[in-house]
N, CA, C and O atoms as CSV, one atom per row, in Angstrom:
chain,resi,resn,atom,element,x,y,z
A,1,MET,N,N,34.753,9.142,-12.929
A,1,MET,CA,C,34.084,7.854,-12.908
A,1,MET,C,C,33.399,7.607,-11.555
A,1,MET,O,O,32.309,7.037,-11.501
A,2,SER,N,N,34.041,8.037,-10.474
A,2,SER,CA,C,33.432,7.831,-9.156
A,2,SER,C,C,32.153,8.650,-9.009
A,2,SER,O,O,31.227,8.225,-8.319
A,3,ASP,N,N,32.089,9.815,-9.647
A,3,ASP,CA,C,30.865,10.621,-9.618
A,3,ASP,C,C,29.721,9.904,-10.333
A,3,ASP,O,O,28.574,9.946,-9.886
A,4,VAL,N,N,30.038,9.257,-11.426
A,4,VAL,CA,C,29.031,8.510,-12.173
A,4,VAL,C,C,28.513,7.348,-11.330
A,4,VAL,O,O,27.305,7.121,-11.266
A,5,LYS,N,N,29.409,6.616,-10.688
A,5,LYS,CA,C,29.009,5.506,-9.819
A,5,LYS,C,C,28.145,5.993,-8.666
A,5,LYS,O,O,27.143,5.363,-8.328
A,6,ALA,N,N,28.526,7.103,-8.066
A,6,ALA,CA,C,27.767,7.655,-6.945
A,6,ALA,C,C,26.367,8.063,-7.408
A,6,ALA,O,O,25.379,7.817,-6.716
A,7,PHE,N,N,26.295,8.687,-8.582
A,7,PHE,CA,C,25.005,9.096,-9.126
A,7,PHE,C,C,24.120,7.878,-9.400
A,7,PHE,O,O,22.940,7.871,-9.052
A,8,LEU,N,N,24.693,6.856,-10.020
A,8,LEU,CA,C,23.924,5.645,-10.332
A,8,LEU,C,C,23.465,4.933,-9.063
A,8,LEU,O,O,22.342,4.432,-9.005
A,9,ASN,N,N,24.320,4.885,-8.054
A,9,ASN,CA,C,23.927,4.280,-6.775
A,9,ASN,C,C,22.783,5.058,-6.126
A,9,ASN,O,O,21.849,4.464,-5.587
A,10,GLU,N,N,22.860,6.372,-6.180
A,10,GLU,CA,C,21.812,7.210,-5.604
A,10,GLU,C,C,20.484,6.990,-6.331
A,10,GLU,O,O,19.437,6.884,-5.694
A,11,GLU,N,N,20.528,6.921,-7.651
A,11,GLU,CA,C,19.311,6.685,-8.433
A,11,GLU,C,C,18.748,5.290,-8.172
A,11,GLU,O,O,17.532,5.113,-8.093
A,12,ALA,N,N,19.622,4.310,-8.039
A,12,ALA,CA,C,19.178,2.945,-7.735
A,12,ALA,C,C,18.515,2.900,-6.361
A,12,ALA,O,O,17.498,2.230,-6.181
A,13,ASN,N,N,19.083,3.603,-5.402
A,13,ASN,CA,C,18.487,3.654,-4.060
A,13,ASN,C,C,17.120,4.330,-4.076
A,13,ASN,O,O,16.210,3.900,-3.367
A,14,LYS,N,N,16.967,5.383,-4.875
A,14,LYS,CA,C,15.675,6.055,-4.997
A,14,LYS,C,C,14.633,5.110,-5.601
A,14,LYS,O,O,13.497,5.050,-5.131
A,15,LEU,N,N,15.022,4.383,-6.632
A,15,LEU,CA,C,14.107,3.439,-7.268
A,15,LEU,C,C,13.741,2.312,-6.295
A,15,LEU,O,O,12.584,1.899,-6.216
A,16,HIS,N,N,14.723,1.834,-5.573
A,16,HIS,CA,C,14.512,0.787,-4.567
A,16,HIS,C,C,13.456,1.237,-3.552
A,16,HIS,O,O,12.543,0.477,-3.230
A,17,LEU,N,N,13.577,2.451,-3.056
A,17,LEU,CA,C,12.632,3.004,-2.086
A,17,LEU,C,C,11.239,3.152,-2.695
A,17,LEU,O,O,10.241,2.862,-2.036
A,18,LYS,N,N,11.165,3.602,-3.946
A,18,LYS,CA,C,9.867,3.752,-4.615
A,18,LYS,C,C,9.186,2.398,-4.786
A,18,LYS,O,O,7.969,2.294,-4.631
A,19,ILE,N,N,9.942,1.384,-5.099
A,19,ILE,CA,C,9.371,0.035,-5.247
A,19,ILE,C,C,8.811,-0.444,-3.913
A,19,ILE,O,O,7.701,-0.973,-3.854
A,20,ILE,N,N,9.578,-0.260,-2.847
A,20,ILE,CA,C,9.111,-0.678,-1.521
A,20,ILE,C,C,7.854,0.088,-1.136
A,20,ILE,O,O,6.912,-0.510,-0.616
A,21,GLN,N,N,7.814,1.388,-1.376
A,21,GLN,CA,C,6.638,2.192,-1.052
A,21,GLN,C,C,5.420,1.743,-1.869
A,21,GLN,O,O,4.301,1.716,-1.355
A,22,THR,N,N,5.638,1.396,-3.127
A,22,THR,CA,C,4.549,0.920,-3.978
A,22,THR,C,C,4.014,-0.411,-3.468
A,22,THR,O,O,2.802,-0.616,-3.419
A,23,LEU,N,N,4.909,-1.315,-3.088
A,23,LEU,CA,C,4.480,-2.602,-2.550
A,23,LEU,C,C,3.776,-2.433,-1.203
A,23,LEU,O,O,2.831,-3.164,-0.907
A,24,GLN,N,N,4.223,-1.486,-0.392
A,24,GLN,CA,C,3.545,-1.186,0.877
A,24,GLN,C,C,2.128,-0.697,0.618
A,24,GLN,O,O,1.183,-1.128,1.280
A,25,PHE,N,N,1.987,0.186,-0.328
A,25,PHE,CA,C,0.672,0.717,-0.679
A,25,PHE,C,C,-0.255,-0.422,-1.102
A,25,PHE,O,O,-1.404,-0.487,-0.666
A,26,LEU,N,N,0.246,-1.313,-1.948
A,26,LEU,CA,C,-0.557,-2.448,-2.399
A,26,LEU,C,C,-0.851,-3.408,-1.248
A,26,LEU,O,O,-1.965,-3.922,-1.144
A,27,GLY,N,N,0.120,-3.653,-0.393
A,27,GLY,CA,C,-0.086,-4.518,0.766
A,27,GLY,C,C,-1.162,-3.974,1.690
A,27,GLY,O,O,-1.996,-4.732,2.186
A,28,GLU,N,N,-1.151,-2.671,1.926
A,28,GLU,CA,C,-2.161,-2.052,2.776
A,28,GLU,C,C,-3.540,-2.144,2.135
A,28,GLU,O,O,-4.529,-2.403,2.820
A,29,LYS,N,N,-3.609,-1.931,0.810
A,29,LYS,CA,C,-4.888,-2.065,0.118
A,29,LYS,C,C,-5.420,-3.496,0.242
A,29,LYS,O,O,-6.621,-3.701,0.421
A,30,CYS,N,N,-4.531,-4.475,0.147
A,30,CYS,CA,C,-4.937,-5.877,0.285
A,30,CYS,C,C,-5.451,-6.163,1.691
A,30,CYS,O,O,-6.459,-6.850,1.854
A,31,LEU,N,N,-4.768,-5.644,2.704
A,31,LEU,CA,C,-5.229,-5.840,4.085
A,31,LEU,C,C,-6.607,-5.224,4.310
A,31,LEU,O,O,-7.478,-5.843,4.920
A,32,ILE,N,N,-6.794,-4.023,3.824
A,32,ILE,CA,C,-8.092,-3.366,3.954
A,32,ILE,C,C,-9.166,-4.183,3.249
A,32,ILE,O,O,-10.258,-4.379,3.782
A,33,GLU,N,N,-8.851,-4.653,2.063
A,33,GLU,CA,C,-9.807,-5.453,1.290
A,33,GLU,C,C,-10.215,-6.715,2.032
A,33,GLU,O,O,-11.407,-6.997,2.153
A,34,CYS,N,N,-9.252,-7.478,2.529
A,34,CYS,CA,C,-9.620,-8.753,3.154
A,34,CYS,C,C,-10.277,-8.553,4.516
A,34,CYS,O,O,-11.046,-9.410,4.952
A,35,ARG,N,N,-10.001,-7.468,5.182
A,35,ARG,CA,C,-10.651,-7.220,6.475
A,35,ARG,C,C,-12.052,-6.644,6.324
A,35,ARG,O,O,-12.941,-6.967,7.112
A,36,THR,N,N,-12.259,-5.801,5.330
A,36,THR,CA,C,-13.572,-5.172,5.189
A,36,THR,C,C,-14.543,-6.033,4.393
A,36,THR,O,O,-15.755,-5.909,4.574
A,37,ASN,N,N,-14.053,-6.885,3.534
A,37,ASN,CA,C,-14.941,-7.706,2.706
A,37,ASN,C,C,-14.906,-9.176,3.076
A,37,ASN,O,O,-15.195,-10.035,2.244
A,38,LYS,N,N,-14.557,-9.469,4.313
A,38,LYS,CA,C,-14.582,-10.864,4.765
A,38,LYS,C,C,-16.037,-11.311,4.855
A,38,LYS,O,O,-16.926,-10.526,5.182
A,39,THR,N,N,-16.256,-12.579,4.562
A,39,THR,CA,C,-17.621,-13.104,4.606
A,39,THR,C,C,-17.746,-14.226,5.638
A,39,THR,O,O,-18.721,-14.977,5.618
A,40,TYR,N,N,-16.794,-14.342,6.515
A,40,TYR,CA,C,-16.817,-15.365,7.559
A,40,TYR,C,C,-17.042,-14.697,8.909
A,40,TYR,O,O,-16.825,-13.494,9.057
A,41,MET,N,N,-17.469,-15.467,9.875
A,41,MET,CA,C,-17.651,-14.978,11.244
A,41,MET,C,C,-16.391,-15.350,12.024
A,41,MET,O,O,-16.124,-16.529,12.257
A,42,ASP,N,N,-15.631,-14.355,12.418
A,42,ASP,CA,C,-14.378,-14.584,13.135
A,42,ASP,C,C,-14.640,-14.397,14.627
A,42,ASP,O,O,-14.448,-13.309,15.171
A,43,GLN,N,N,-15.074,-15.458,15.271
A,43,GLN,CA,C,-15.488,-15.355,16.669
A,43,GLN,C,C,-14.330,-15.036,17.601
A,43,GLN,O,O,-14.464,-14.194,18.489
A,44,THR,N,N,-13.207,-15.691,17.413
A,44,THR,CA,C,-12.078,-15.478,18.323
A,44,THR,C,C,-11.224,-14.283,17.920
A,44,THR,O,O,-10.544,-13.700,18.764
A,45,GLY,N,N,-11.250,-13.916,16.660
A,45,GLY,CA,C,-10.394,-12.840,16.162
A,45,GLY,C,C,-9.059,-13.339,15.651
A,45,GLY,O,O,-8.274,-12.552,15.121
A,46,ASN,N,N,-8.777,-14.632,15.796
A,46,ASN,CA,C,-7.473,-15.157,15.392
A,46,ASN,C,C,-7.262,-15.146,13.881
A,46,ASN,O,O,-6.162,-14.851,13.415
A,47,LEU,N,N,-8.305,-15.466,13.110
A,47,LEU,CA,C,-8.127,-15.495,11.654
A,47,LEU,C,C,-7.811,-14.099,11.133
A,47,LEU,O,O,-6.893,-13.926,10.331
A,48,THR,N,N,-8.551,-13.123,11.578
A,48,THR,CA,C,-8.281,-11.749,11.138
A,48,THR,C,C,-6.933,-11.258,11.656
A,48,THR,O,O,-6.222,-10.548,10.946
A,49,ALA,N,N,-6.577,-11.625,12.876
A,49,ALA,CA,C,-5.275,-11.228,13.428
A,49,ALA,C,C,-4.114,-11.879,12.691
A,49,ALA,O,O,-2.996,-11.365,12.719
A,50,SER,N,N,-4.367,-13.008,12.031
A,50,SER,CA,C,-3.301,-13.709,11.308
A,50,SER,C,C,-3.033,-13.106,9.936
A,50,SER,O,O,-2.124,-13.547,9.233
A,51,MET,N,N,-3.814,-12.102,9.548
A,51,MET,CA,C,-3.638,-11.462,8.243
A,51,MET,C,C,-2.577,-10.378,8.315
A,51,MET,O,O,-2.533,-9.584,9.255
A,52,GLY,N,N,-1.744,-10.365,7.325
A,52,GLY,CA,C,-0.715,-9.347,7.240
A,52,GLY,C,C,0.110,-9.547,5.993
A,52,GLY,O,O,-0.181,-10.417,5.172
A,53,TYR,N,N,1.136,-8.740,5.855
A,53,TYR,CA,C,2.022,-8.870,4.700
A,53,TYR,C,C,3.461,-8.559,5.092
A,53,TYR,O,O,3.732,-7.859,6.068
A,54,VAL,N,N,4.355,-9.098,4.306
A,54,VAL,CA,C,5.769,-8.748,4.401
A,54,VAL,C,C,6.258,-8.404,3.006
A,54,VAL,O,O,5.757,-8.923,2.008
A,55,ILE,N,N,7.231,-7.532,2.954
A,55,ILE,CA,C,7.912,-7.188,1.709
A,55,ILE,C,C,9.347,-7.623,1.877
A,55,ILE,O,O,10.001,-7.289,2.865
A,56,THR,N,N,9.833,-8.372,0.901
A,56,THR,CA,C,11.218,-8.831,0.965
A,56,THR,C,C,12.005,-8.283,-0.214
A,56,THR,O,O,11.458,-7.982,-1.275
A,57,TYR,N,N,13.284,-8.167,0.006
A,57,TYR,CA,C,14.216,-7.848,-1.068
A,57,TYR,C,C,15.380,-8.818,-0.931
A,57,TYR,O,O,16.095,-8.820,0.071
A,58,ASN,N,N,15.552,-9.631,-1.948
A,58,ASN,CA,C,16.581,-10.672,-1.956
A,58,ASN,C,C,16.534,-11.532,-0.690
A,58,ASN,O,O,17.563,-11.851,-0.094
A,59,GLY,N,N,15.319,-11.894,-0.302
A,59,GLY,CA,C,15.133,-12.803,0.823
A,59,GLY,C,C,15.146,-12.169,2.198
A,59,GLY,O,O,14.959,-12.860,3.199
A,60,VAL,N,N,15.364,-10.873,2.264
A,60,VAL,CA,C,15.403,-10.159,3.549
A,60,VAL,C,C,14.113,-9.355,3.701
A,60,VAL,O,O,13.737,-8.603,2.802
A,61,VAL,N,N,13.445,-9.513,4.825
A,61,VAL,CA,C,12.222,-8.751,5.084
A,61,VAL,C,C,12.605,-7.300,5.329
A,61,VAL,O,O,13.392,-6.993,6.224
A,62,VAL,N,N,12.025,-6.399,4.506
A,62,VAL,CA,C,12.321,-4.975,4.647
A,62,VAL,C,C,11.148,-4.200,5.242
A,62,VAL,O,O,11.342,-3.107,5.775
A,63,GLU,N,N,9.932,-4.747,5.159
A,63,GLU,CA,C,8.752,-4.122,5.734
A,63,GLU,C,C,7.753,-5.211,6.098
A,63,GLU,O,O,7.752,-6.290,5.505
A,64,GLN,N,N,6.907,-4.919,7.076
A,64,GLN,CA,C,5.810,-5.822,7.417
A,64,GLN,C,C,4.714,-5.026,8.083
A,64,GLN,O,O,4.958,-3.987,8.698
A,65,SER,N,N,3.480,-5.539,7.949
A,65,SER,CA,C,2.344,-4.871,8.555
A,65,SER,C,C,1.223,-5.886,8.763
A,65,SER,O,O,1.223,-6.973,8.184
A,66,GLY,N,N,0.279,-5.502,9.597
A,66,GLY,CA,C,-0.834,-6.386,9.907
A,66,GLY,C,C,-0.524,-7.191,11.142
A,66,GLY,O,O,0.136,-6.710,12.063
A,67,PHE,N,N,-1.005,-8.423,11.157
A,67,PHE,CA,C,-0.765,-9.324,12.284
A,67,PHE,C,C,-1.153,-8.658,13.604
A,67,PHE,O,O,-0.373,-8.618,14.556
A,68,GLU,N,N,-2.389,-8.132,13.632
A,68,GLU,CA,C,-2.858,-7.436,14.831
A,68,GLU,C,C,-4.300,-7.810,15.132
A,68,GLU,O,O,-5.059,-8.187,14.240
A,69,LYS,N,N,-4.658,-7.701,16.379
A,69,LYS,CA,C,-6.013,-8.051,16.823
A,69,LYS,C,C,-7.021,-7.054,16.257
A,69,LYS,O,O,-6.838,-5.839,16.329
A,70,VAL,N,N,-8.091,-7.613,15.693
A,70,VAL,CA,C,-9.171,-6.784,15.166
A,70,VAL,C,C,-10.485,-7.451,15.562
A,70,VAL,O,O,-11.097,-8.135,14.741
A,71,GLY,N,N,-10.925,-7.266,16.801
A,71,GLY,CA,C,-12.179,-7.836,17.278
A,71,GLY,C,C,-12.033,-9.277,17.733
A,71,GLY,O,O,-10.936,-9.835,17.725
A,72,GLY,N,N,-13.146,-9.872,18.129
A,72,GLY,CA,C,-13.156,-11.259,18.568
A,72,GLY,C,C,-13.054,-11.398,20.069
A,72,GLY,O,O,-12.810,-10.428,20.787
A,73,THR,N,N,-13.247,-12.630,20.534
A,73,THR,CA,C,-13.256,-12.909,21.966
A,73,THR,C,C,-11.880,-13.222,22.524
A,73,THR,O,O,-11.686,-13.170,23.739
A,74,ASP,N,N,-10.929,-13.544,21.677
A,74,ASP,CA,C,-9.584,-13.934,22.093
A,74,ASP,C,C,-8.650,-12.733,21.937
A,74,ASP,O,O,-9.027,-11.717,21.353
A,75,SER,N,N,-7.454,-12.855,22.454
A,75,SER,CA,C,-6.469,-11.776,22.309
A,75,SER,C,C,-5.902,-11.721,20.902
A,75,SER,O,O,-5.261,-10.741,20.522
A,76,GLY,N,N,-6.138,-12.778,20.124
A,76,GLY,CA,C,-5.591,-12.834,18.770
A,76,GLY,C,C,-4.129,-13.214,18.742
A,76,GLY,O,O,-3.520,-13.216,17.672
A,77,SER,N,N,-3.537,-13.544,19.902
A,77,SER,CA,C,-2.094,-13.802,19.952
A,77,SER,C,C,-1.693,-15.009,19.110
A,77,SER,O,O,-0.646,-14.979,18.463
A,78,SER,N,N,-2.499,-16.066,19.105
A,78,SER,CA,C,-2.122,-17.217,18.273
A,78,SER,C,C,-2.273,-16.868,16.804
A,78,SER,O,O,-1.502,-17.360,15.980
A,79,GLY,N,N,-3.241,-16.036,16.453
A,79,GLY,CA,C,-3.400,-15.593,15.072
A,79,GLY,C,C,-2.223,-14.751,14.616
A,79,GLY,O,O,-1.676,-14.956,13.532
A,80,LYS,N,N,-1.842,-13.800,15.458
A,80,LYS,CA,C,-0.709,-12.938,15.113
A,80,LYS,C,C,0.551,-13.763,14.901
A,80,LYS,O,O,1.270,-13.563,13.922
A,81,ALA,N,N,0.818,-14.682,15.809
A,81,ALA,CA,C,2.024,-15.511,15.716
A,81,ALA,C,C,1.980,-16.425,14.492
A,81,ALA,O,O,2.983,-16.576,13.796
A,82,SER,N,N,0.821,-17.035,14.226
A,82,SER,CA,C,0.698,-17.931,13.072
A,82,SER,C,C,0.883,-17.174,11.765
A,82,SER,O,O,1.564,-17.644,10.854
A,83,GLY,N,N,0.271,-16.000,11.683
A,83,GLY,CA,C,0.388,-15.198,10.465
A,83,GLY,C,C,1.812,-14.771,10.189
A,83,GLY,O,O,2.311,-14.911,9.072
A,84,ARG,N,N,2.462,-14.250,11.210
A,84,ARG,CA,C,3.847,-13.799,11.046
A,84,ARG,C,C,4.760,-14.979,10.696
A,84,ARG,O,O,5.638,-14.850,9.843
A,85,ALA,N,N,4.557,-16.118,11.346
A,85,ALA,CA,C,5.395,-17.295,11.074
A,85,ALA,C,C,5.222,-17.771,9.637
A,85,ALA,O,O,6.205,-18.102,8.974
A,86,LEU,N,N,3.983,-17.810,9.149
A,86,LEU,CA,C,3.751,-18.232,7.762
A,86,LEU,C,C,4.390,-17.254,6.787
A,86,LEU,O,O,5.024,-17.667,5.817
A,87,ALA,N,N,4.226,-15.963,7.039
A,87,ALA,CA,C,4.819,-14.957,6.155
A,87,ALA,C,C,6.341,-15.092,6.115
A,87,ALA,O,O,6.945,-14.986,5.048
A,88,MET,N,N,6.958,-15.324,7.263
A,88,MET,CA,C,8.420,-15.475,7.309
A,88,MET,C,C,8.872,-16.762,6.613
A,88,MET,O,O,9.919,-16.793,5.967
A,89,GLN,N,N,8.082,-17.808,6.751
A,89,GLN,CA,C,8.410,-19.073,6.079
A,89,GLN,C,C,8.378,-18.888,4.559
A,89,GLN,O,O,9.278,-19.353,3.860
A,90,ILE,N,N,7.360,-18.221,4.053
A,90,ILE,CA,C,7.267,-17.973,2.611
A,90,ILE,C,C,8.372,-17.015,2.173
A,90,ILE,O,O,8.969,-17.194,1.111
A,91,ALA,N,N,8.640,-16.006,2.983
A,91,ALA,CA,C,9.686,-15.031,2.655
A,91,ALA,C,C,11.043,-15.710,2.501
A,91,ALA,O,O,11.831,-15.324,1.637
A,92,ALA,N,N,11.323,-16.705,3.320
A,92,ALA,CA,C,12.604,-17.407,3.251
A,92,ALA,C,C,12.770,-18.161,1.931
A,92,ALA,O,O,13.889,-18.465,1.518
A,93,GLN,N,N,11.659,-18.454,1.281
A,93,GLN,CA,C,11.710,-19.177,0.005
A,93,GLN,C,C,11.828,-18.240,-1.191
A,93,GLN,O,O,12.037,-18.706,-2.311
A,94,ASN,N,N,11.700,-16.938,-0.983
A,94,ASN,CA,C,11.771,-15.943,-2.055
A,94,ASN,C,C,13.052,-15.138,-1.911
A,94,ASN,O,O,13.072,-14.107,-1.237
A,95,SER,N,N,14.107,-15.603,-2.537
A,95,SER,CA,C,15.406,-14.993,-2.279
A,95,SER,C,C,15.928,-14.106,-3.401
A,95,SER,O,O,17.070,-13.650,-3.335
A,96,LYS,N,N,15.128,-13.852,-4.423
A,96,LYS,CA,C,15.593,-12.985,-5.516
A,96,LYS,C,C,14.598,-11.864,-5.762
A,96,LYS,O,O,13.399,-12.100,-5.916
A,97,GLY,N,N,15.106,-10.656,-5.796
A,97,GLY,CA,C,14.275,-9.510,-6.120
A,97,GLY,C,C,13.319,-9.136,-5.010
A,97,GLY,O,O,13.521,-9.475,-3.844
A,98,PHE,N,N,12.268,-8.424,-5.402
A,98,PHE,CA,C,11.255,-7.950,-4.469
A,98,PHE,C,C,10.097,-8.933,-4.417
A,98,PHE,O,O,9.765,-9.566,-5.419
A,99,SER,N,N,9.483,-9.059,-3.248
A,99,SER,CA,C,8.285,-9.886,-3.073
A,99,SER,C,C,7.338,-9.181,-2.116
A,99,SER,O,O,7.756,-8.588,-1.121
A,100,LEU,N,N,6.058,-9.258,-2.439
A,100,LEU,CA,C,4.997,-8.860,-1.516
A,100,LEU,C,C,4.261,-10.137,-1.173
A,100,LEU,O,O,3.714,-10.801,-2.054
A,101,ILE,N,N,4.244,-10.480,0.099
A,101,ILE,CA,C,3.627,-11.721,0.562
A,101,ILE,C,C,2.495,-11.349,1.509
A,101,ILE,O,O,2.722,-10.801,2.587
A,102,VAL,N,N,1.260,-11.659,1.082
A,102,VAL,CA,C,0.071,-11.381,1.886
A,102,VAL,C,C,-0.473,-12.725,2.360
A,102,VAL,O,O,-0.673,-13.635,1.556
A,103,VAL,N,N,-0.710,-12.848,3.665
A,103,VAL,CA,C,-1.127,-14.139,4.226
A,103,VAL,C,C,-2.290,-13.989,5.195
A,103,VAL,O,O,-2.541,-12.925,5.761
A,104,ALA,N,N,-2.983,-15.102,5.355
A,104,ALA,CA,C,-3.877,-15.346,6.489
A,104,ALA,C,C,-3.315,-16.619,7.090
A,104,ALA,O,O,-3.457,-17.694,6.508
A,105,GLY,N,N,-2.684,-16.515,8.236
A,105,GLY,CA,C,-1.833,-17.579,8.731
A,105,GLY,C,C,-2.455,-18.667,9.574
A,105,GLY,O,O,-1.756,-19.603,9.962
A,106,MET,N,N,-3.730,-18.588,9.875
A,106,MET,CA,C,-4.333,-19.664,10.654
A,106,MET,C,C,-4.460,-20.902,9.771
A,106,MET,O,O,-4.778,-20.801,8.586
A,107,ASN,N,N,-4.209,-22.062,10.357
A,107,ASN,CA,C,-4.189,-23.295,9.570
A,107,ASN,C,C,-5.543,-23.628,8.957
A,107,ASN,O,O,-5.606,-24.476,8.067
A,108,TYR,N,N,-6.606,-23.008,9.389
A,108,TYR,CA,C,-7.925,-23.283,8.841
A,108,TYR,C,C,-8.394,-22.243,7.822
A,108,TYR,O,O,-9.531,-22.313,7.357
A,109,ALA,N,N,-7.552,-21.294,7.473
A,109,ALA,CA,C,-7.936,-20.240,6.526
A,109,ALA,C,C,-8.343,-20.831,5.176
A,109,ALA,O,O,-9.323,-20.395,4.573
A,110,TYR,N,N,-7.590,-21.819,4.709
A,110,TYR,CA,C,-7.911,-22.448,3.428
A,110,TYR,C,C,-9.257,-23.165,3.504
A,110,TYR,O,O,-10.037,-23.112,2.553
A,111,ALA,N,N,-9.536,-23.826,4.607
A,111,ALA,CA,C,-10.817,-24.531,4.771
A,111,ALA,C,C,-11.980,-23.544,4.739
A,111,ALA,O,O,-13.032,-23.848,4.176
A,112,VAL,N,N,-11.807,-22.382,5.328
A,112,VAL,CA,C,-12.848,-21.356,5.309
A,112,VAL,C,C,-13.067,-20.878,3.872
A,112,VAL,O,O,-14.206,-20.750,3.424
A,113,GLU,N,N,-11.973,-20.616,3.153
A,113,GLU,CA,C,-12.076,-20.209,1.742
A,113,GLU,C,C,-12.751,-21.291,0.904
A,113,GLU,O,O,-13.562,-20.984,0.030
A,114,SER,N,N,-12.419,-22.552,1.165
A,114,SER,CA,C,-12.967,-23.643,0.354
A,114,SER,C,C,-14.476,-23.808,0.546
A,114,SER,O,O,-15.133,-24.470,-0.258
A,115,ARG,N,N,-15.023,-23.215,1.595
A,115,ARG,CA,C,-16.474,-23.232,1.808
A,115,ARG,C,C,-17.155,-22.060,1.098
A,115,ARG,O,O,-18.345,-21.815,1.292
A,116,GLY,N,N,-16.398,-21.349,0.284
A,116,GLY,CA,C,-16.969,-20.238,-0.469
A,116,GLY,C,C,-16.975,-18.922,0.268
A,116,GLY,O,O,-17.594,-17.960,-0.187
A,117,LEU,N,N,-16.294,-18.861,1.404
A,117,LEU,CA,C,-16.224,-17.624,2.178
A,117,LEU,C,C,-14.937,-16.875,1.827
A,117,LEU,O,O,-13.912,-17.492,1.537
A,118,ASN,N,N,-14.999,-15.565,1.855
A,118,ASN,CA,C,-13.854,-14.744,1.472
A,118,ASN,C,C,-12.923,-14.502,2.656
A,118,ASN,O,O,-13.306,-13.885,3.649
A,119,VAL,N,N,-11.712,-14.994,2.531
A,119,VAL,CA,C,-10.656,-14.696,3.493
A,119,VAL,C,C,-9.634,-13.811,2.786
A,119,VAL,O,O,-9.463,-12.647,3.148
A,120,LEU,N,N,-8.955,-14.356,1.784
A,120,LEU,CA,C,-7.954,-13.609,1.029
A,120,LEU,C,C,-8.248,-13.511,-0.467
A,120,LEU,O,O,-7.570,-12.762,-1.171
A,121,SER,N,N,-9.220,-14.231,-0.960
A,121,SER,CA,C,-9.425,-14.295,-2.410
A,121,SER,C,C,-9.699,-12.931,-3.025
A,121,SER,O,O,-9.185,-12.639,-4.105
A,122,SER,N,N,-10.490,-12.090,-2.375
A,122,SER,CA,C,-10.754,-10.764,-2.953
A,122,SER,C,C,-9.503,-9.895,-2.926
A,122,SER,O,O,-9.312,-9.061,-3.811
A,123,ALA,N,N,-8.656,-10.077,-1.927
A,123,ALA,CA,C,-7.401,-9.323,-1.866
A,123,ALA,C,C,-6.457,-9.768,-2.979
A,123,ALA,O,O,-5.746,-8.948,-3.561
A,124,GLU,N,N,-6.452,-11.064,-3.273
A,124,GLU,CA,C,-5.617,-11.568,-4.369
A,124,GLU,C,C,-6.090,-10.985,-5.703
A,124,GLU,O,O,-5.271,-10.563,-6.520
A,125,LEU,N,N,-7.391,-10.962,-5.921
A,125,LEU,CA,C,-7.938,-10.383,-7.155
A,125,LEU,C,C,-7.601,-8.899,-7.248
A,125,LEU,O,O,-7.264,-8.400,-8.321
A,126,LEU,N,N,-7.692,-8.202,-6.134
A,126,LEU,CA,C,-7.343,-6.782,-6.102
A,126,LEU,C,C,-5.879,-6.584,-6.476
A,126,LEU,O,O,-5.559,-5.711,-7.284
A,127,ALA,N,N,-4.999,-7.378,-5.903
A,127,ALA,CA,C,-3.565,-7.253,-6.190
A,127,ALA,C,C,-3.272,-7.528,-7.659
A,127,ALA,O,O,-2.474,-6.824,-8.277
A,128,GLU,N,N,-3.912,-8.548,-8.218
A,128,GLU,CA,C,-3.696,-8.866,-9.630
A,128,GLU,C,C,-4.161,-7.729,-10.532
A,128,GLU,O,O,-3.563,-7.483,-11.579
A,129,LYS,N,N,-5.210,-7.045,-10.137
A,129,LYS,CA,C,-5.741,-5.928,-10.918
A,129,LYS,C,C,-4.892,-4.667,-10.746
A,129,LYS,O,O,-4.603,-3.975,-11.722
A,130,GLU,N,N,-4.495,-4.366,-9.512
A,130,GLU,CA,C,-3.814,-3.103,-9.202
A,130,GLU,C,C,-2.314,-3.109,-9.511
A,130,GLU,O,O,-1.750,-2.070,-9.854
A,131,PHE,N,N,-1.668,-4.267,-9.392
A,131,PHE,CA,C,-0.209,-4.304,-9.539
A,131,PHE,C,C,0.263,-3.784,-10.898
A,131,PHE,O,O,1.192,-2.978,-10.935
A,132,PRO,N,N,-0.339,-4.210,-12.025
A,132,PRO,CA,C,0.120,-3.659,-13.308
A,132,PRO,C,C,-0.043,-2.144,-13.399
A,132,PRO,O,O,0.806,-1.463,-13.973
A,133,LYS,N,N,-1.128,-1.615,-12.835
A,133,LYS,CA,C,-1.336,-0.163,-12.837
A,133,LYS,C,C,-0.248,0.537,-12.034
A,133,LYS,O,O,0.287,1.562,-12.455
A,134,LEU,N,N,0.072,-0.031,-10.868
A,134,LEU,CA,C,1.097,0.593,-10.014
A,134,LEU,C,C,2.462,0.525,-10.671
A,134,LEU,O,O,3.250,1.463,-10.553
A,135,LEU,N,N,2.756,-0.574,-11.365
A,135,LEU,CA,C,4.031,-0.682,-12.079
A,135,LEU,C,C,4.134,0.363,-13.169
A,135,LEU,O,O,5.185,0.974,-13.360
A,136,LYS,N,N,3.034,0.566,-13.885
A,136,LYS,CA,C,3.026,1.572,-14.947
A,136,LYS,C,C,3.262,2.952,-14.356
A,136,LYS,O,O,4.024,3.742,-14.914
A,137,MET,N,N,2.616,3.252,-13.235
A,137,MET,CA,C,2.816,4.547,-12.577
A,137,MET,C,C,4.259,4.701,-12.103
A,137,MET,O,O,4.826,5.791,-12.171
A,138,LEU,N,N,4.843,3.622,-11.632
A,138,LEU,CA,C,6.215,3.655,-11.160
A,138,LEU,C,C,7.176,3.972,-12.301
A,138,LEU,O,O,8.153,4.697,-12.111
A,139,LYS,N,N,6.900,3.433,-13.478
A,139,LYS,CA,C,7.745,3.687,-14.649
A,139,LYS,C,C,7.650,5.123,-15.111
A,139,LYS,O,O,8.606,5.667,-15.665
A,140,LEU,N,N,6.487,5.749,-14.883
A,140,LEU,CA,C,6.295,7.131,-15.340
A,140,LEU,C,C,6.984,8.152,-14.459
A,140,LEU,O,O,7.232,9.276,-14.895
A,141,ARG,N,N,7.298,7.784,-13.231
A,141,ARG,CA,C,7.932,8.725,-12.307
A,141,ARG,C,C,9.357,9.007,-12.667
A,141,ARG,O,O,10.025,9.781,-11.983
């Protein structure tokens, strides 16, 4: 019986890792999408620096990426801090299962989007399109 439990635990751990890797892949695709297809002028670099993602499992952050300076006149430090803080705040509210949280953390990101400029909307559309495909691929492995 202990061999069966050990085998099942090992298989569960493998699946857990595959899920995290799949969410990382999707998170990176979303970051690339929102950075390359942005339609706003980011003079300071803070809005772009505030973009990133976290992956949580049962409310615990297991991976994160982004939140880095990408051009602009400023160091991007307030953008990086705002983005990470928003991602952690949302992560704390997701305490069951896996979550991929992609954010643009500057407080004016929504205002920029509401003017018809692309901040995260294309990344959201990409995630909605790609996630079912990635889940299907995950099931086939």
